[in-house]
C-alpha positions in Angstrom: 45.9 -79.1 -76.6 44.2 -80.8 -73.7 42.2 -83.9 -74.7 38.8 -83.7 -73.1 37.1 -86.7 -71.6 33.5 -87.2 -70.6 34.5 -86.6 -67.0 36.1 -83.2 -68.0 32.8 -82.1 -69.7 30.8 -83.2 -66.7 33.2 -81.3 -64.4 32.7 -78.1 -66.3 28.9 -78.3 -65.8 29.3 -79.0 -62.1 32.0 -76.4 -61.7 29.8 -73.8 -63.4 26.6 -75.0 -61.8 25.7 -71.5 -60.7 26.0 -70.1 -64.2 24.1 -73.1 -65.5 21.3 -72.7 -62.9 21.0 -69.0 -63.1 21.0 -69.0 -67.0 18.4 -71.7 -67.1 16.1 -70.0 -64.6 16.6 -66.6 -66.2 15.7 -67.9 -69.7 12.7 -69.9 -68.5 11.3 -67.0 -66.5 11.9 -64.6 -69.4 10.1 -66.8 -71.8 7.2 -67.4 -69.3 6.8 -63.7 -68.8 6.9 -63.1 -72.5 4.2 -65.7 -73.1 2.0 -64.2 -70.4 2.4 -60.8 -71.9 2.0 -62.0 -75.5 -1.5 -61.3 -76.8 -2.7 -63.9 -79.3 -3.0 -62.7 -82.9 -4.8 -64.2 -85.8 -3.7 -64.3 -89.4 -6.0 -64.1 -92.4 -4.7 -64.7 -95.9 -5.7 -63.7 -99.4 -4.2 -65.1 -102.6 -3.8 -62.8 -105.6 -3.0 -63.9 -109.2 -1.2 -61.5 -111.5 -3.0 -62.3 -114.7 -2.5 -61.3 -118.3 -6.3 -60.8 -118.8 -7.0 -57.1 -119.5 -9.3 -55.0 -121.6 -6.5 -53.0 -123.2 -2.8 -53.4 -123.8 -0.7 -50.7 -122.2 2.8 -49.9 -121.2 1.8 -50.5 -117.6 0.9 -54.2 -118.3 3.4 -55.1 -121.0 5.6 -57.9 -119.7 2.6 -60.0 -118.4 2.1 -61.4 -121.9 1.8 -65.1 -121.8 4.6 -66.2 -119.4 5.4 -66.1 -115.8 7.5 -63.2 -114.7 8.3 -63.3 -111.0 9.8 -59.7 -110.9 6.4 -58.4 -112.0 4.8 -60.3 -109.2 7.2 -58.7 -106.8 6.4 -55.3 -108.2 2.7 -55.9 -107.8 3.2 -57.1 -104.2 4.9 -53.8 -103.5 1.9 -51.9 -104.9 -0.2 -53.6 -102.3 1.8 -51.8 -99.6 1.6 -48.4 -101.4 -0.3 -45.5 -99.8 -3.1 -45.3 -102.3 -4.2 -48.9 -101.6 -3.6 -48.7 -97.8 -5.3 -45.3 -97.3 -8.4 -46.5 -99.0 -8.6 -49.4 -96.6 -7.9 -47.2 -93.6 -10.8 -44.8 -94.6 -13.2 -47.6 -95.4 -12.6 -49.5 -92.2 -12.4 -46.4 -90.1 -9.1 -47.6 -88.5 -8.2 -44.0 -87.6 -11.1 -44.1 -85.0 -9.9 -47.4 -83.5 -9.0 -46.9 -79.8 -5.3 -46.6 -79.1 -5.6 -49.3 -76.5 -7.3 -51.7 -78.9 -5.1 -54.6 -77.8 -6.4 -54.2 -74.2 -9.7 -56.0 -75.0 -7.8 -59.2 -75.9 -4.8 -59.0 -73.6 -4.0 -60.8 -70.3 -4.3 -58.9 -67.0 -0.5 -58.2 -66.8 -0.4 -57.0 -70.4 -3.5 -54.8 -69.7 -1.6 -53.1 -66.9 1.4 -52.4 -69.2 -0.9 -51.1 -71.9 -2.5 -48.8 -69.4 0.9 -47.4 -68.5 1.8 -46.9 -72.2 -1.5 -45.2 -73.0 -1.0 -42.8 -70.2 2.1 -41.4 -71.9 0.6 -41.5 -75.4 -2.7 -39.9 -74.4 -0.9 -37.1 -72.7 1.0 -36.5 -76.0 -2.1 -36.7 -78.2 -4.0 -34.3 -75.9 -1.5 -31.5 -76.6 -2.5 -31.5 -80.4 -5.1 -29.3 -81.9 -8.2 -31.1 -83.4 -6.8 -31.1 -87.0 -3.4 -32.2 -85.8 -4.9 -34.9 -83.7 -6.9 -36.3 -86.6 -3.9 -36.2 -88.9 -1.8 -37.9 -86.2 -4.3 -40.7 -85.6 -4.8 -41.2 -89.3 -1.1 -41.5 -89.9 -0.7 -43.8 -86.8 -3.5 -46.1 -88.2 -1.8 -46.2 -91.6 1.6 -47.1 -90.1 0.1 -49.7 -87.8 -1.8 -51.3 -90.6 1.4 -51.6 -92.7 3.2 -53.2 -89.7 0.5 -55.9 -89.5 0.5 -56.8 -93.2 2.9 -59.1 -95.0 3.0 -59.6 -98.8 4.9 -62.7 -100.1 5.3 -63.9 -103.7 4.8 -67.7 -104.1 8.0 -69.0 -105.7 7.9 -69.8 -109.5 4.3 -68.6 -109.8 2.4 -65.4 -110.7 0.7 -65.6 -107.3 1.4 -63.8 -104.1 -0.4 -63.8 -100.7 -1.5 -60.9 -98.6 -1.4 -61.8 -94.9 -3.0 -59.7 -92.2 -2.6 -60.1 -88.5 -5.0 -58.8 -85.8 -6.0 -59.6 -82.3 -9.5 -60.4 -83.5 -9.9 -63.2 -86.1 -12.9 -61.5 -87.7 -11.1 -58.2 -87.9 -8.1 -59.9 -89.5 -10.4 -61.5 -92.1 -12.3 -58.2 -92.9 -9.0 -56.2 -93.2 -7.4 -58.8 -95.5 -10.5 -58.8 -97.8 -10.7 -55.0 -97.9 -7.0 -54.6 -98.7 -7.1 -57.2 -101.5 -10.2 -55.5 -103.0 -8.7 -52.1 -102.6 -5.7 -53.4 -104.5 -7.9 -54.7 -107.3 -9.8 -51.4 -107.4 -6.4 -49.6 -107.8 -5.6 -51.9 -110.7 -9.0 -51.3 -112.3 -8.5 -47.5 -111.9 -5.2 -47.8 -113.7 -6.8 -49.6 -116.6 -9.7 -47.0 -116.6 -7.2 -44.1 -116.8 -5.5 -45.7 -119.8 -8.8 -46.3 -121.6 -10.1 -42.8 -120.9 -7.1 -41.4 -122.8 -8.1 -43.4 -125.9 -11.9 -43.7 -125.7 -14.8 -41.5 -124.6 -16.9 -42.1 -121.6 -19.6 -44.0 -123.6 -17.3 -46.7 -124.8 -18.6 -50.1 -123.6 -15.2 -51.1 -122.2 -15.0 -47.8 -120.1 -18.6 -48.3 -118.8 -17.8 -51.9 -118.0 -14.7 -50.9 -116.0 -16.6 -48.3 -114.1 -19.3 -50.8 -113.2 -16.7 -53.2 -112.0 -15.1 -50.5 -109.8 -18.5 -49.6 -108.4 -19.3 -53.2 -107.5 -15.8 -53.7 -105.9 -16.2 -50.5 -103.9 -19.5 -51.7 -102.6 -17.8 -54.9 -101.6 -15.3 -53.0 -99.4 -17.2 -54.1 -96.3 -15.0 -57.2 -96.0 -17.9 -59.6 -96.4 -17.3 -62.6 -98.7 -18.0 -62.0 -102.4 -19.0 -64.5 -105.1 -15.8 -65.9 -106.7 -16.6 -64.4 -110.1 -17.0 -60.9 -108.6 -13.8 -61.3 -106.6 -11.9 -62.1 -109.7 -13.5 -59.4 -111.8 -11.9 -57.7 -114.9 -8.7 -56.6 -113.3 -5.3 -57.9 -114.5 -4.9 -59.0 -110.8 -7.4 -61.4 -109.5 -8.5 -62.6 -106.1 -8.3 -66.4 -106.4 -8.8 -67.1 -102.7 -10.6 -64.8 -100.3 -9.7 -64.6 -96.6 -11.6 -66.9 -94.3 -11.9 -66.5 -90.5 -8.9 -68.2 -88.8 -9.9 -70.7 -86.2 -6.8 -70.6 -84.0 -4.1 -68.0 -83.2 -1.1 -67.6 -85.5 2.0 -69.5 -84.5 2.6 -72.4 -82.2 0.5 -72.9 -79.1 2.0 -71.4 -75.9 2.5 -74.7 -74.3 4.5 -75.9 -77.3 6.6 -72.7 -77.3 7.2 -73.1 -73.5 8.4 -76.7 -74.0 10.7 -75.7 -76.8 12.0 -72.9 -74.6 12.9 -75.4 -71.9 15.1 -77.3 -74.4 16.6 -74.1 -75.7 17.2 -73.0 -72.1 19.1 -76.2 -71.4 21.2 -75.8 -74.5 22.0 -72.1 -73.9 22.7 -72.7 -70.2 25.2 -75.4 -71.1 26.8 -73.1 -73.7 27.1 -70.3 -71.2 28.6 -72.7 -68.7 31.3 -73.7 -71.2 31.9 -70.0 -72.2 32.4 -68.9 -68.6 34.6 -71.8 -67.9 36.7 -71.0 -71.0 37.0 -67.4 -70.0 38.3 -68.4 -66.6 42.0 -68.7 -67.5 43.1 -70.1 -64.1 44.2 -73.6 -63.2 41.4 -76.0 -62.6 43.0 -79.4 -62.6 46.4 -81.2 -62.7 46.0 -81.5 -66.5 46.1 -77.7 -66.8 49.4 -77.5 -65.0 51.1 -80.1 -67.2 49.5 -78.7 -70.4 50.1 -75.0 -69.9 53.3 -74.9 -67.8 54.9 -78.1 -69.1 55.9 -79.3 -65.6 54.8 -82.3 -63.5 51.9 -82.0 -61.1 53.2 -83.5 -57.8 49.6 -83.7 -56.5 46.7 -81.6 -55.2 45.5 -80.3 -51.9 41.9 -79.6 -51.2 40.7 -76.5 -49.3 40.0 -78.7 -46.3 42.9 -81.1 -46.7 43.3 -84.3 -44.8 46.6 -86.0 -43.8 46.5 -88.4 -46.7 46.9 -85.6 -49.2 49.9 -84.1 -47.4 51.4 -87.6 -47.1 51.1 -88.1 -50.9 52.6 -84.7 -51.7 55.4 -85.1 -49.2 56.4 -88.6 -50.4 56.4 -87.3 -54.0 58.7 -84.4 -53.1 61.0 -86.4 -51.0 61.3 -89.2 -53.6 62.0 -86.7 -56.3 64.7 -85.0 -54.3 66.3 -88.3 -53.3 66.2 -89.7 -56.9 68.1 -86.6 -58.1 70.5 -86.5 -55.1 69.0 -83.1 -53.9 68.2 -81.8 -50.5 66.7 -78.3 -50.7 63.5 -77.2 -52.5 62.2 -73.6 -52.8 58.4 -73.4 -52.6 57.0 -70.4 -54.3 54.0 -69.2 -56.3 53.2 -66.9 -59.2 51.1 -64.5 -57.2 50.4 -64.0 -53.5 47.9 -65.9 -51.4 48.4 -69.2 -53.2 49.0 -71.0 -49.9 52.7 -71.7 -50.1 53.2 -71.3 -46.3 50.4 -73.9 -45.6 52.0 -76.3 -48.1 55.5 -75.8 -46.6 54.2 -76.4 -43.0 52.1 -79.4 -44.0 54.9 -81.1 -45.9 57.4 -80.3 -43.2 55.2 -81.9 -40.5 54.7 -85.1 -42.4 58.4 -85.5 -43.5 59.5 -85.0 -39.9 56.7 -86.8 -38.2 55.2 -89.5 -40.3 58.3 -90.2 -42.5 60.8 -89.5 -39.8 63.2 -87.4 -41.9 65.2 -84.6 -40.3 63.7 -81.5 -41.8 64.4 -77.8 -41.8 61.9 -75.1 -42.8 63.1 -71.7 -43.7 60.9 -68.6 -44.0 62.5 -66.7 -46.8 59.6 -64.3 -47.2 61.2 -61.4 -45.4 58.6 -59.0 -46.7 55.5 -60.8 -45.4 56.6 -63.6 -43.1 54.0 -66.1 -41.9 55.7 -69.4 -41.1 56.2 -68.4 -37.4 52.5 -67.9 -37.0 51.8 -71.4 -38.2 54.1 -72.9 -35.6 53.3 -70.3 -32.9 57.0 -69.3 -32.4 58.5 -65.8 -32.0 60.0 -64.1 -35.0 62.7 -62.1 -33.2 65.8 -63.8 -34.7 65.8 -65.6 -38.0 67.0 -65.6 -41.7 67.3 -61.8 -42.0 69.6 -61.7 -38.9 71.8 -64.6 -40.3 72.1 -63.0 -43.8 72.8 -59.6 -42.2 75.5 -61.3 -40.0 73.8 -60.4 -36.8 73.5 -64.0 -35.6 74.7 -67.5 -36.4 72.9 -70.4 -38.0 72.6 -72.4 -34.8 71.3 -69.5 -32.8 68.5 -68.8 -35.3 67.3 -72.4 -35.6 64.2 -73.2 -33.5 63.3 -76.9 -32.9 59.6 -77.7 -33.2 60.2 -81.4 -32.4 63.3 -83.7 -32.6 63.0 -84.1 -36.4 61.6 -80.7 -37.4 63.3 -77.3 -37.1 62.5 -73.9 -38.3 64.3 -70.7 -39.2 61.8 -67.8 -39.1 62.2 -64.7 -41.3 63.7 -62.6 -38.5 64.4 -58.9 -39.0 66.9 -56.8 -41.0 67.4 -53.2 -42.0 68.6 -54.1 -45.5 66.4 -54.8 -48.5 65.7 -58.5 -49.1 67.1 -58.4 -52.6 70.5 -57.2 -51.3 70.6 -60.0 -48.8 69.7 -62.7 -51.2 72.0 -61.4 -53.9 75.0 -62.0 -51.6 76.8 -65.3 -51.1 75.4 -65.7 -47.6 72.2 -67.5 -48.7 74.3 -70.1 -50.5 76.5 -70.6 -47.5 73.5 -71.0 -45.2 72.0 -73.7 -47.4 75.3 -75.5 -47.6 75.5 -75.6 -43.7 71.8 -76.7 -43.6 72.5 -79.6 -45.9 75.2 -80.9 -43.6 72.7 -81.1 -40.7 69.3 -81.9 -42.3 68.0 -84.4 -44.8 65.5 -82.0 -46.3 65.4 -78.2 -46.4 62.1 -76.6 -47.5 62.2 -72.8 -48.2 59.0 -70.8 -48.0 59.8 -68.1 -50.7 57.8 -65.0 -51.7 55.8 -65.0 -54.9 57.6 -64.7 -58.3 55.5 -62.1 -59.8 56.2 -59.1 -57.5 59.9 -59.2 -56.5 63.2 -60.7 -57.6 63.8 -62.4 -54.2 62.6 -65.9 -55.4 64.8 -65.8 -58.5 67.9 -65.2 -56.4 66.9 -67.9 -53.9 66.2 -70.4 -56.8 69.8 -69.8 -58.0 71.3 -71.3 -54.8 68.5 -73.8 -54.1 68.6 -77.4 -55.5 65.1 -77.3 -56.9 61.9 -75.3 -57.2 58.3 -76.3 -56.4 55.5 -74.0 -57.7 52.2 -73.7 -55.8 49.1 -72.7 -57.9 45.6 -72.4 -56.5 42.5 -73.5 -58.3 40.9 -70.3 -59.6 43.9 -68.4 -58.3 46.7 -67.1 -60.6 45.9 -67.0 -64.3 47.8 -69.5 -66.5 49.5 -66.8 -68.5 50.6 -65.0 -65.3 52.1 -68.2 -63.9 53.9 -69.0 -67.1 55.4 -65.6 -67.4 56.5 -65.7 -63.7 58.2 -69.0 -64.2 60.1 -68.0 -67.3 63.1 -66.3 -65.5 63.7 -69.4 -63.4 63.5 -71.7 -66.4 65.9 -69.4 -68.3 68.4 -69.7 -65.5 68.2 -73.5 -65.8 66.9 -74.0 -62.2 65.6 -77.5 -61.7 61.8 -77.4 -61.3 60.6 -80.3 -59.2 57.0 -79.8 -60.2 53.9 -78.0 -59.1 51.2 -78.5 -56.4 47.6 -77.6 -57.1 46.3 -76.1 -53.9 42.7 -75.4 -52.8 41.4 -77.9 -55.2 37.7 -78.6 -55.4 36.1 -81.7 -56.7 33.0 -80.5 -58.4 31.6 -83.8 -59.5 29.8 -85.8 -56.7 31.6 -89.0 -55.9 28.6 -91.2 -56.9 28.8 -89.7 -60.4 32.6 -89.3 -60.6 33.0 -93.1 -60.4 30.6 -93.6 -63.3 32.0 -91.1 -65.8 
């Protein structure tokens, strides 16, 4: 487990700055567009008491006797949403005649444009209906739309529940809330009347009183405020608080929502940055090499490396070899294009030039040789010719300067695996050790061929090159396992193409 420091957290944010920036901008723009397109709605509320007051005891009301019974409240709140109550409100309010683009009168210009597009499709569909079908469709649409804009919620530990109605117009929301609540009361009175008519005749005072109450309540279905006594009436459910006109839109103000969205955008962007960084299973720092591969990181090289970086790497490699009494090191990678040739050339130049050590570079990548291109020498005779016994060691060596020599890949008709599996490579390295202080072998990658495994068996040590955002950690670990199993000495690893995401002014402070 890698112990994360503050610098590591900051590095993730700078390394994933594009994810961070794009996520933040995308979230903010999305919220801004949503706020522009959002039409303000107003909410009006009515409070209903489920009471035990009634004119006659019946099976329908048994269970309201003298104590609070929350399940009964829940049942009554469901009755509010039933079709008999809702249909009465739709008919009285004439909601079926309301324009399909009703929202358009209250919407912003961009929202109006969207509504216009939506209505073009809906109108085309409605026009295909016959008159009766059209009326039935609009009625059903109005009923479903009304239900979607109504919420009934019991108040905990009481016999009271609220009916909340939302509409783009505050006045319409108030009228609809009052009409629905009264429609619900009428439904309750009608239930009592039906029970009484079974037991009594039409001239019974209680029956007459109930009919009068129903008539009064029906007259009050215009949504206008009623006296409190009339609103409560004789029903076992009573309107204890009528709806009043809301003075501001439902929910938080848009500016508050936008400010909250900014904070959430920061949080989500940071979260996305860490998720993307976690999903990137490549090497990003020397810590990763030591934690996931269990080998020493000899140093790192930037994409645009300076001499000091190669000096540090070269000194580290030379001191490690000298401390262990070794002379040769095979430089390889888990996958191709990790920059092994560049590292070999850079280290070779410093060891021979700046440090003054007699150094030999060997291009053992017979499949895709590149070392000769770096030093601008011909690749006519080289390692392949030596191993194929077509030339001698001395004939294949090309001197770059008095302290630096190179053996290019050369050419051969045999497969590289066959050549490296023979004793010739071991003999070549033995002869090289007698003439040079340091031998650096540019080997092919471990993941594709067995060449490097065979070379590692006769080389004194192995140095692995991994690129930042190059080979995945699992791939590198699997590629290195055969060499570890054969007990080859692993000198360490070099992190190539490293980027320093944190600006220097901040890096020194975290």
